[in-house]
Residue, then its C-alpha position, 0 to 999 in steps of 0.5 A: x500500500x501507498x502513502x499520500x499527502x494533500x496540502x491546501x492553503x490560503x497562501x503558497x508554501x515551499x514544497x520542501x516544508x511538507x515533503x522533505x523537512x518535517x520529522x515524519x515527512x512523506x519522504x521519510x515515510x517512503x523508507x520509514x512508514x510508521x503505519x505500515x506493518x508489511x514486514x515483507x515489503x516495509x518500504x514505499x519505494x516503487x516510485x513517487x509523484x508530486x502534483x501542484x497547481x501553478x499561478x492562473x497565468x500559467x493555466x489551470x492544469x497542475x504540474x506533475x513530476x513522477x519518478x520510479x526512483x525511490x523518493x529518498x534517493x532522488x536528488x531532483x526531488x530535493x532540488x525541485x521541492x526547495x525552489x517550488x511553491x504552491x497553495x494546493x499540493x499532492x504528494x504520493x509514495x508508492x508500494x505496488x499492489x497492482x501494476x508494474x514499476x513505471x512512470x505511467x503507474x506513479x500517482x498523482x494521475x491527471x486529466x485537465x485540471x484534475x489530480x487523483x491519488x489512491x491508497x489501497x486496492x480494488x478487490x478481485x481486480x483481475x476479475x473485475x478489470x474487463x467489466x469496469x473498463x468496458x463500462x466507461x466512455x471511449x475517451x476515458x478508456x483510451x486515456x488510461x496509460x498505465x496498468x494500475x487499479x488506481x488509474x482505472x478508478x480515476x477513469x471511472x471518476x471521470x466517466x461519472x463526472x461526464x455522465x452527471x453532465x460535467x464534462x472534464x474536458x469543458x474549459x469552463x470547468x477547467x477554469x472555474x472548477x466543478x464545485x465541491x458538491x459535484x466532485x463529492x457526488x462523483x466520488x461517491x458514484x465511483x465507489x458505488x460502481x466499483x462495489x457493484x463490479x466487485x459484488x458481481x464477481x462469484x464468491x469462488x472462482x477456480x477454487x479461489x475464494x474471492x475477498x471482496x473487500x476494497x480499500x478505497x482511500x482516494x484524493x481528488x482536486x480540481x484546483x479549487x476544492x479537494x475531496x478525499x475518502x477513507x473507505x472500506x467495502x465492509x460493514x465490520x472492518x476498519x479502513x486504512x489510516x487517514x488524518x487531517x490537520x488544520x490551523x493558521x500556520x505550519x512552522x518549524x520549532x526550535x529543533x530541526x524537523x519539528x514542525x507543528x500546526x499553529x492555531x491562533x483563531x478559529x479559522x483554518x488558513x492551512x489544511x493537511x490530509x495525510x495517510x500518516x501524520x507528519x508530526x508526533x504532536x497528538x493535538x495537531x491531527x484528527x482521525x478521519x472517520x471510517x467510510x466518510x469523505x473529507x471535503x476542503x473548500x475555501x479552507x473549510x473542512x466538511x466531513x460526510x459519512x458514506x451512507x451505503x450498505x456498509x455504513x453503521x449509524x452507531x457512533x460507538x460501533x467498533x470495527x475490526x482492524x484485522x483486514x487493514x493489518x493483513x494488507x500491511x496497514x494499521x487502521x485507526x482503531x484501538x488495538x488494531x493488530x491484536x486479537x484475543x490472546x495475542x500480544x502486540x507485534x512489537x515495541x515500535x508498534x506500541x510506541x506508535x499507538x501512543x503517539x498516533x492513536x489519539x482522536x480529537x473529538x471537536x475541532x473548530x472550523x470542521x463541519x460534521x454532516x449526516 
């Protein structure tokens, strides 16, 4: 599984202050991912990508830089990040689940003014790929350059936008955006269509038991708004980890790399969304609820539940973390790696739960909606 980071700010920020310098930056996560437990493949070293929006004078399309070189070993990433600023940034480090090692398979994917990232997997991918591909419009089918389930999910998202009457190739939307409500609706429709294809797969094929649980942590931006999801197609399992942080400034402390989110008032000039917190300041980060969307529009954070057959209306309902752990991930649930009579995996994991396990209940500037 992968790691991703989103920054949306009122002002531009130097990319290095997010990607390179923080104590647990996404560059660090490429070789020291604290919330991945896959000891067979503990690194996110199968390439990386960054995407960012430039001033309007340069056009609405984002700039994308990808490489199959591990992020920790790419000198060009350091050179670029230390001299580039933007107010809306995507960053992604990859650990392959589907698709080969190539630039075309590195996130973020882009079409026009849209950027898209994914952490997770589409269940039964080999069995649903053909039906999914045949369901989308010809131009979205032709636009897929790589062979990852993630890029095909983006193609479904583009198809959902078009079928809703919002053609991604329309220059009006390229300049003004699609509106955060429409982006969220298209994202929900994307999840619904993926689930339908997976559900149509027989439970057993050629003596192979089909695991129909997908992990769909998506992020999409149109240059104006951002929508992310934290989702698992299960009513009993936890999704992969996702956090957000908001405040008025993102500053480095007295010691090198010790960044923290400052909050001087109830406003939110900066919003970060990340698979793993960039700092170990417990009060800086809020856990995104499982099976929900997080929308960022004009620095306002809105959280909505994804209400489908996997939604549970009880706020006290506890999901199992076994599935996320089986994929090499730690979810946000307490005791995520423990089963009855089984000790936690190691001291490092216990320390991480101490540092990253807190959930902040009430945060100014955040809207929770049914």
